[in-house]
N, C-alpha and C positions, 0 to 999 in steps of 0.2 A: 295574787290575793292582796287585799289591803292590810291595814294594821291588825295584828292579832288582838282579840278582845276576850276577856274572861266572861263566861256565862255558866249558870247553874242548870240550864235546860237539859233534860234527858228524857228519853222515852219512858224510863222506869217511873219518873215522877207523874206521868200521865196515864199509867197503866197499872197502878198499884191497888186497884179495887176501891179507892176512896172516892169522895165526892169532888167533882170538878165544876167549879162555879162559872157563871157568866162573866165576861169581861166587858164592863161598862164604865165609861168615864175614867179610864186609867186604873181601875181597881177590879179585883175579882170579887164578885158578890153572889149571894144566893138568889135564886128566882123568888119573886115576890110571893108566889104561891107556896114555896117550899118544896114543890114537887121535883122529882128527878126521874130519869129513865136510865135503863141499863145499856151500856156499850159492851159488846162481847166480841171476842176474837172469832171471826167466821170460820176459821180453820179448825178450831178446837172447842168452841163454845165457852171458853174460859171468860170469866168476868174481868173486864179491863177497868171499868170505872162506872160510877153513878154520876150522870151528867145533869146539871141543872136544866130543868125544862122551862124555857122561856115562853111567855104568852104575851097577850096584847099589852099588859101593863109594863112588862119588861121592855118590849119594843118601844113603847112610848118614852120610857126613861132613856133608852139608848139614843133615840132620835133627838130628844131634847138636849142630851149631852153633846151629840155631834153637831147639832145646830148652834149651840152656844160656842163650841170651839170654832165653828166656821164664821159666825157673825162677830163675836167679841173676843175670842181666845187668841192665843199666840199663832195658831195655824192661819188665821185670817190675815195677819199682818206680816207673816214670815216671808222673807225674800226667797226667790227661786233657788239661789245658791244655798241658802240654809236648809231648804227642803231637800235639795240634792245631797247635802252632807248626811242628813238623817237616813235617807233611803240608801245611800251608799254604805253607811254603817250597817244597816239592816242586811244588805247583800253580803257584806263581810261575815255577819253572824250566821246567815243561812249557809254560806260556804263552810264555815268553821264547824257547824253543828249538823251538817247534812246527813251524816250517817245516823244520827239520832232521829232526825225528821223522817228519813226513809224507813227506819225501823218502826216508828209509830204508825206511819201510813200502812205498812204491811200488817202490823198487829190489828189495826182498826178496820181495814177494808179488804185485806186478803190478797192483794197483788203480790207476786213473788218479790223477794228482797232484791234479786238481781235487777228487776225492772225499776223498783223505786229508787235504789241507789244509782241506777243508770241515768236518772233524771238530774244529776248534779249540775252538769254544764247548762242544761236547759233552764233550770230554776235560777241559778245565779246569773246566767246571761240575760234572762228576761228582766231580772230585778235591776241589773246594772243599766240595761237599756232604758227602763222607766226612770231611773235616777238621772240619766243623761237628758231625758226629755224635759225635765223641770226647767232647764235654762234654754231649751230649744223651741218652746211653744211661743209663737209670735203671730201677729196679724200682718196685713199687707196694705199697701197703698195701691189703688186700682185706677187705671185710666178709664174714663167714661165718655160717653157721647152726648151728654147733656149740654146744651148751649150755655155759655157763660163760664165764669171762673168758679168751679166747684172742686172740693177735695173729697174723694171717696176712699174710705179705708175700712178695714175690719179689725175688730178687737176681740181677742179670745179671752174669756173669763171663766172661772170655775162655776159650775151650776149650783153648787150647794151640797146638801147631804145626799149621798148616793146609797141606794139600797141594793145590795148584792146578794145573790143566792147561788150557791155552788153545789154540784152534785157529789155523789159518794166516790166516784172514781177519780184517781189522781188528786187527792185533796190539797196537797201543798202546791202543786202546779196551778190548780184552779184558784187558790187563794191569791197567789202572786199575780195571775192574769187580771183578776178583778180589783184587788186592793192596790196593787202597785200602780196601775194606770190611773185610778181615781186620785190617789195621793199625789202623784206626779203633777196632775192637773190643778192641784190646790183644793180639791174637794175633801170632805170628810166622808166616812163610810160607816154604814151599819151592815154587818155581814151575817148572813144566816147560812151556816153549813148544813150538810145533810145529817140527819140523826144517825144514819148508819156509819158515819165517819166524821165525827166532829172534833176529835181530840187534837188533830194536827193544827186545826185553825186556832185552838187555844194556845198551843205551843208557839205558833208563829206570832200570835198577838203578844205574848210575853216577850218575844225577841224584838218586836217593834218598840215596846216600852223600853227595853234595854238599849235600843239604838237611839233613844231620845225623842220618840214621837210624843207630842204633848197630849195631855189627857183629853178625851173626847174624840 
C-alpha cells in the first residue's frame, strides 16, 4: 500500500438518517428543487438517509461544472503524471477505507458483507491499473501505402465530459469502472448512481476530493 492518509469518511456518516446532498463542482449541495428520496436498508427496512433528488436543472449544473473543468480548469492542463498522482492517492484511500466502503455497500444494496469486503483487491487493483494508464495512453506512427512522402499518425485525446450511469449491484466496483477509466483518459465525469444504492458513490466522491481531484 502507498502512503497512509487520514480521512474522516465512514459508513456511519452516510447512513445516519440525515440528508445527503449532491456532489457538484467540488461541493455538496441541495437539489435545486429541494426534493429528496429515502434510501433504506433492504434487509431491515431501516431508513439510512434522505438523498437529494437531482433533476434536469441539477444535471445541467453538473455538466456545466464538468465542462468548465475540462475546457478551462486545472484538469484540462494537468500533465498525465499529475493525474496519476491523484488517482494513485485515491487508490490508497480506497484501500485504507475499504471496510467502511464495503459496509455502506451492504447497508445500502443488501449484498452480504463477506462479498462486499471480498472486493478489496479487485477495487484497489482496478484503480491502480487506471492510475497507471494515465502515462501509458499514446498514439502511433503508421506505415502507409500512399505514393510520396507522407507521415501518418494517431493522436489519442480525451473526448470531454463523460456521462456515466451505474446500477445498484456492486456500487463501489461500478463507480471505479466508470469514473476511474474516464479520469485516467483526461475526461471529466457526471455520474448518476442507482437510486437504490447511491450512498457509496457519494462516499467515493468525497474520497476523490480528499485525494486532490480538482473541482468539477
